[in-house]
Every structure is written in C-alpha cells, then in structure tokens.
Backbone as CSV, one residue per row, in Angstrom:
resi,resn,N_x,N_y,N_z,CA_x,CA_y,CA_z,C_x,C_y,C_z
1,MET,-102.426,-98.519,-146.478,-102.396,-99.258,-147.733,-103.395,-98.635,-148.709
2,GLU,-102.993,-98.511,-149.955,-103.839,-97.901,-150.986,-105.011,-98.808,-151.328
3,ASN,-106.171,-98.202,-151.527,-107.360,-98.944,-151.927,-107.131,-99.517,-153.330
4,LEU,-107.151,-100.832,-153.457,-106.825,-101.479,-154.726,-107.899,-101.290,-155.794
5,THR,-109.112,-100.896,-155.400,-110.160,-100.675,-156.390,-110.096,-99.273,-156.980
6,HIS,-109.266,-98.396,-156.402,-109.129,-97.022,-156.886,-108.035,-96.966,-157.950
7,LYS,-108.397,-96.532,-159.160,-107.408,-96.403,-160.225,-106.631,-95.109,-160.037
8,GLN,-105.324,-95.196,-160.144,-104.487,-94.012,-160.035,-104.652,-93.187,-161.310
9,LYS,-104.842,-91.896,-161.145,-105.039,-90.988,-162.275,-103.737,-90.247,-162.564
10,HIS,-103.539,-89.899,-163.812,-102.369,-89.140,-164.239,-102.834,-87.940,-165.049
11,LYS,-102.202,-86.838,-164.836,-102.528,-85.627,-165.577,-101.786,-85.656,-166.917
12,VAL,-102.523,-85.353,-167.977,-101.947,-85.299,-169.316,-102.280,-83.932,-169.902
13,VAL,-101.266,-83.248,-170.390,-101.460,-81.939,-171.007,-101.359,-82.114,-172.515
14,THR,-102.283,-81.499,-173.237,-102.256,-81.601,-174.694,-102.493,-80.228,-175.308
15,PHE,-102.069,-80.078,-176.517,-102.276,-78.842,-177.259,-103.147,-79.164,-178.465
16,LEU,-104.278,-78.490,-178.545,-105.214,-78.706,-179.642,-105.358,-77.419,-180.438
17,ASP,-105.637,-77.569,-181.725,-105.862,-76.369,-182.523,-107.321,-75.927,-182.365
18,ARG,-107.651,-74.820,-182.960,-108.984,-74.226,-182.792,-110.093,-75.174,-183.243
19,GLU,-109.905,-75.824,-184.381,-110.916,-76.744,-184.907,-111.170,-77.898,-183.925
20,GLU,-110.118,-78.420,-183.344,-110.253,-79.528,-182.393,-110.981,-79.086,-181.123
21,VAL,-110.654,-77.893,-180.626,-111.335,-77.371,-179.436,-112.798,-77.082,-179.746
22,GLU,-113.073,-76.550,-180.918,-114.455,-76.289,-181.316,-115.260,-77.588,-181.402
23,PHE,-114.628,-78.658,-181.855,-115.299,-79.960,-181.901,-115.643,-80.428,-180.492
24,LEU,-114.696,-80.306,-179.564,-114.972,-80.688,-178.174,-116.094,-79.831,-177.593
25,ASP,-116.071,-78.540,-177.905,-117.136,-77.647,-177.446,-118.494,-78.081,-178.006
26,LYS,-118.528,-78.494,-179.269,-119.780,-78.947,-179.883,-120.291,-80.189,-179.161
27,LEU,-119.400,-81.133,-178.860,-119.817,-82.323,-178.132,-120.367,-81.955,-176.756
28,LYS,-119.689,-81.036,-176.066,-120.154,-80.587,-174.749,-121.543,-79.982,-174.848
29,ASN,-121.745,-79.099,-175.834,-123.035,-78.430,-175.997,-124.136,-79.396,-176.422
30,ASP,-123.814,-80.326,-177.312,-124.794,-81.329,-177.728,-125.286,-82.126,-176.517
31,ALA,-124.361,-82.560,-175.668,-124.733,-83.325,-174.475,-125.564,-82.468,-173.530
32,LEU,-125.134,-81.236,-173.321,-125.839,-80.355,-172.391,-127.272,-80.091,-172.840
33,PHE,-127.454,-79.734,-174.109,-128.778,-79.367,-174.582,-129.687,-80.575,-174.840
34,SER,-129.106,-81.735,-175.079,-129.954,-82.908,-175.331,-130.282,-83.684,-174.059
35,THR,-129.409,-83.593,-173.040,-129.637,-84.381,-171.821,-129.650,-83.542,-170.547
36,GLY,-129.120,-82.312,-170.618,-128.983,-81.498,-169.419,-127.740,-81.846,-168.622
37,HIS,-126.962,-82.806,-169.112,-125.742,-83.240,-168.418,-124.528,-82.559,-169.036
38,LYS,-123.682,-81.998,-168.185,-122.464,-81.347,-168.662,-121.343,-82.370,-168.777
39,LEU,-120.706,-82.400,-169.936,-119.503,-83.212,-170.134,-118.302,-82.278,-170.129
40,SER,-117.259,-82.673,-169.455,-116.026,-81.893,-169.455,-115.142,-82.364,-170.614
41,TYR,-114.138,-81.558,-170.928,-113.152,-82.003,-171.920,-112.560,-83.330,-171.470
42,ASN,-112.282,-83.426,-170.170,-111.703,-84.645,-169.622,-112.617,-85.844,-169.871
43,ASP,-113.919,-85.684,-169.644,-114.874,-86.774,-169.878,-114.835,-87.221,-171.341
44,ILE,-114.822,-86.255,-172.241,-114.838,-86.565,-173.675,-113.555,-87.274,-174.091
45,LEU,-112.415,-86.739,-173.689,-111.137,-87.349,-174.063,-110.986,-88.732,-173.446
46,LYS,-111.431,-88.891,-172.197,-111.388,-90.206,-171.556,-112.257,-91.192,-172.339
47,GLY,-113.437,-90.756,-172.755,-114.306,-91.615,-173.551,-113.667,-92.044,-174.860
48,LEU,-112.967,-91.124,-175.510,-112.295,-91.456,-176.764,-111.161,-92.452,-176.543
49,VAL,-110.401,-92.271,-175.468,-109.322,-93.217,-175.149,-109.910,-94.582,-174.805
50,ASP,-110.969,-94.607,-174.011,-111.603,-95.878,-173.668,-112.131,-96.589,-174.907
51,LEU,-112.688,-95.841,-175.854,-113.144,-96.419,-177.116,-111.977,-97.069,-177.864
52,ALA,-110.857,-96.371,-177.924,-109.676,-96.917,-178.600,-109.212,-98.205,-177.917
53,ILE,-109.238,-98.217,-176.595,-108.854,-99.423,-175.849,-109.813,-100.564,-176.175
54,ASP,-111.113,-100.269,-176.146,-112.133,-101.297,-176.393,-112.038,-101.891,-177.798
55,THR,-111.577,-101.115,-178.772,-111.449,-101.636,-180.136,-110.162,-102.423,-180.333
56,GLY,-109.267,-102.384,-179.342,-107.997,-103.102,-179.466,-106.961,-102.346,-180.276
57,LEU,-107.125,-101.045,-180.386,-106.192,-100.233,-181.165,-104.773,-100.376,-180.635
58,ASP,-103.829,-100.496,-181.544,-102.413,-100.446,-181.185,-101.700,-99.530,-182.177
59,ALA,-100.453,-99.249,-181.923,-99.698,-98.343,-182.789,-98.617,-99.074,-183.580
60,GLN,-98.790,-100.367,-183.765,-97.845,-101.144,-184.558,-97.807,-100.595,-185.980
61,ASP,-96.623,-100.306,-186.486,-96.401,-99.794,-187.844,-96.981,-98.398,-188.068
62,VAL,-97.201,-97.635,-187.013,-97.716,-96.271,-187.123,-96.547,-95.307,-186.969
63,ASP,-96.360,-94.435,-187.969,-95.256,-93.479,-187.893,-95.707,-92.039,-188.124
64,SER,-97.034,-91.812,-188.094,-97.551,-90.458,-188.256,-98.962,-90.384,-187.688
65,VAL,-99.408,-89.166,-187.443,-100.769,-88.962,-186.965,-101.766,-89.469,-188.008
66,GLU,-101.475,-89.226,-189.268,-102.371,-89.658,-190.340,-102.547,-91.176,-190.340
67,LYS,-101.449,-91.907,-190.175,-101.545,-93.372,-190.155,-102.292,-93.847,-188.909
68,LEU,-102.109,-93.156,-187.802,-102.854,-93.504,-186.589,-104.347,-93.296,-186.811
69,GLU,-104.708,-92.175,-187.425,-106.121,-91.912,-187.718,-106.707,-92.975,-188.642
70,GLU,-105.958,-93.366,-189.670,-106.415,-94.418,-190.585,-106.655,-95.721,-189.837
71,LYS,-105.722,-96.054,-188.956,-105.833,-97.293,-188.193,-107.015,-97.227,-187.231
72,MET,-107.239,-96.067,-186.643,-108.372,-95.895,-185.736,-109.690,-96.083,-186.488
73,LEU,-109.813,-95.458,-187.639,-111.041,-95.596,-188.441,-111.280,-97.055,-188.850
74,LYS,-110.225,-97.727,-189.233,-110.342,-99.135,-189.616,-110.837,-99.966,-188.427
75,LYS,-110.273,-99.735,-187.245,-110.680,-100.482,-186.050,-112.137,-100.210,-185.703
76,ILE,-112.549,-98.966,-185.804,-113.938,-98.611,-185.483,-114.898,-99.283,-186.460
77,LYS,-114.541,-99.314,-187.731,-115.405,-99.953,-188.735,-115.490,-101.461,-188.535
78,GLU,-114.437,-102.056,-187.967,-114.435,-103.497,-187.726,-115.377,-103.893,-186.596
79,THR,-115.639,-102.968,-185.681,-116.451,-103.323,-184.509,-117.916,-103.047,-184.728
C-alpha cells in the first residue's frame, strides 16, 4: 500500500526563453551567495507555483499569458 503522506510527483517539461532562464539563474546565484544554499530550477518553479496556490489564483476569464500575469500581480498585491 502506498504511503498516504507521500505526495505523488509529476514531471513537467517547459520551454523558457533566454531572459526567463537568466532570471532563474539570478535567483539561484542570489540564494547561493547570500545563504550558501543551492536552489534548483525545480525548487524555484515549485515555490512560484506554491505562491500562486497560496494566493488563490485561478484562471477564470484568462485567455492569454498577459491576462494571467495581470491576474497574478493583482492577487499578489491583495495579499
């Protein structure tokens, strides 16, 4: 029987442009040099998804990346 406290993980593949990858690299380097702790891309992306979940973000009435970004910013400002 599967351990019920273990969350099942799923692999997600994404394509990012150079600017987006450079931003992730900056976050990784900032964490490394300020704390000595290495963050992986996975850690950073998981943190961003968890933040979206915690703010209650949904995609109701979202039909573009731009509208999703606007909605995300609005949710973050509300919290």
